[in-house]
C-alpha positions, 0 to 999 in steps of 0.5 A: 460953425461945427460940421465935425462927427461927434463920432464916426461910429455911431450911426447903426444899420437899419434893419429896414437898408438891410431887408432890402439888400437881402431883398432887391438881390433876390427879384425877379421877374420874367423875362421880356417878350419879342417886341417888348421893351424890357416891361411884358408889354410896360413900356415900347418900342417907340417910347422908348429913348436913349439919354445916356450912356455911359462906363456901365450903363445906357440909359433909356426915359420911357413911358409906361403905355398905361398910366401915361407914366415916365420912367428912367430905365438904367440897362447895365453892360454883360460886365458890369451888371454888379453895378447894375444890383448894387445900385438897385440895392441901395436906392432900393434901402433908400427906398423904404429907411426910416433912418431920418431922426426927425433932422429936416434935412435929411428928410429934405435930401430924400427928395434928391435922391432918383425914388427906386421903382424896381430892378430888371434883374433879367435883363440886369435893369434898373428903374427908378421915376424921371429926373430931368435936368442936364448934369452939371458937367452940360454947364462949360460956366463952373463945371470944366476943367480947363481955363476959362479962355478956351470953355466953350460961350455955347452951354448954358451957365448958372448964377453962383445962388443958383450953384449954392442951391446946388452945393445945397441939394447935394450936401442934403441927399448925402445927408440921407445917405450917410444916415442910412450907411452907405457912401455914394463913391464918385461926387463929381459934376456928371453924377448931379443933375439940376434943372434950371426950371424947378431949382431941383439937384438930384444925386444920381449913379449909385453902381459904384455906392456900399456899406460902411459898416459891414465887418467884413469892410475890405482894406484899400486895394487898388483893383477895388478902386471905384469911382473918380482919380479926379474927385478922391481924397489924398488918402486913396490916391496915396494905395493906388500910386503906390500900387501903380510903382508896384506894377511898373517898379518904378520907384518915383512914383512910390511914395509923393516926394513932397507928401508925407504918405507913410505918417498917414492915418491909420484910419484913412489905411484901413476904411478907404469906403468910409464917408471920408470920401464922400466929404471931400469929392463934395468940398472937390466939387463945391470948390468946384463950382464956386470958384469955377476951377480945380483947386489944385493941378489937374494936368498930371490927371487929364496926363492920365499920371497917377502918381504926379497926380497923388503928388500934386494934390497932396502937395498942393496950398488950396488958392481961396482968395482968387475968384473968392466968393464977394463978401457980400453974398454971405450963402458964398461965402459960407461956402468957402468957409467950408471947404478952408477945412476939408481941403487940406491935404495933408489934415487928418480933420476932414475925416470928422465932417458930417455931411448932415451939419455941412447941410444945416451951415448951408441951408440956414444962408 
């Protein structure tokens, strides 16, 4: 099973992606007229339904009354407009990208990323094709971080076959993203929608996405942390822990007690937003789907103690035996093989893993 990066710097940023980034920044739209919803008469108030609300934006399901098509409109809060511009840039770049290299899996990945329509700069809202499905967090049996005894029995569940199918599609979406030299930076259950009827998964929420090959790539700064710590790799947690320690003047969490942070590879410290962030988050999500629990104790995270959590992640020996898929389930066992390579907190090997290779391995099963 070959899932390693042969050359981490081999893929240049495509000209089309760069052009799309510039185009999204300069896109202009006239302000909406009274009584319209965002798009000058295209969306009328009775045609919109709020379907989600998060940290950065409100999400609406809308109908274009001219042609009867359904779209998603994501309207960003004033303080989060930078995330809205970033999401528009990334989705537009992916929509016109030619960075597929004739690779079957990478081409498949395009279908698991929302199709960009336009960016309404006056409202800081992003419009893309409507994605029908529930977030994986709605499936209690495969996404709860609590014990199995406390899970809600009223929520839908996914079979092991469905979970593996979701992972195949998310891996393909990330391979497509990485082929264009973008990282998602917030892969988690809430950001994957799945429709059991169509058996289709979609990776959403690109507000934290960023290009990874820019010459001005910043060093890690805790104030620039993006994503969800519960799905962040150890080197991000360690850096955040150090920053918290400095703010608190608290020596107990300056360096996690059981992890030799000072010997962490320079690669970790110099390129915090590289593709390895998505690789680790994908593996954490995959473990959660297959084993129905987190790979490491989440108690400290739930108590909002990032230093204790960083220490726990850096020291844990992940249990791959309890609750493992049966040996007869070939695809499930392939997922476990991949996880055993990635989820080794004290190893640097996972930074070399390629998502297109992971997607190929899962697709063969």
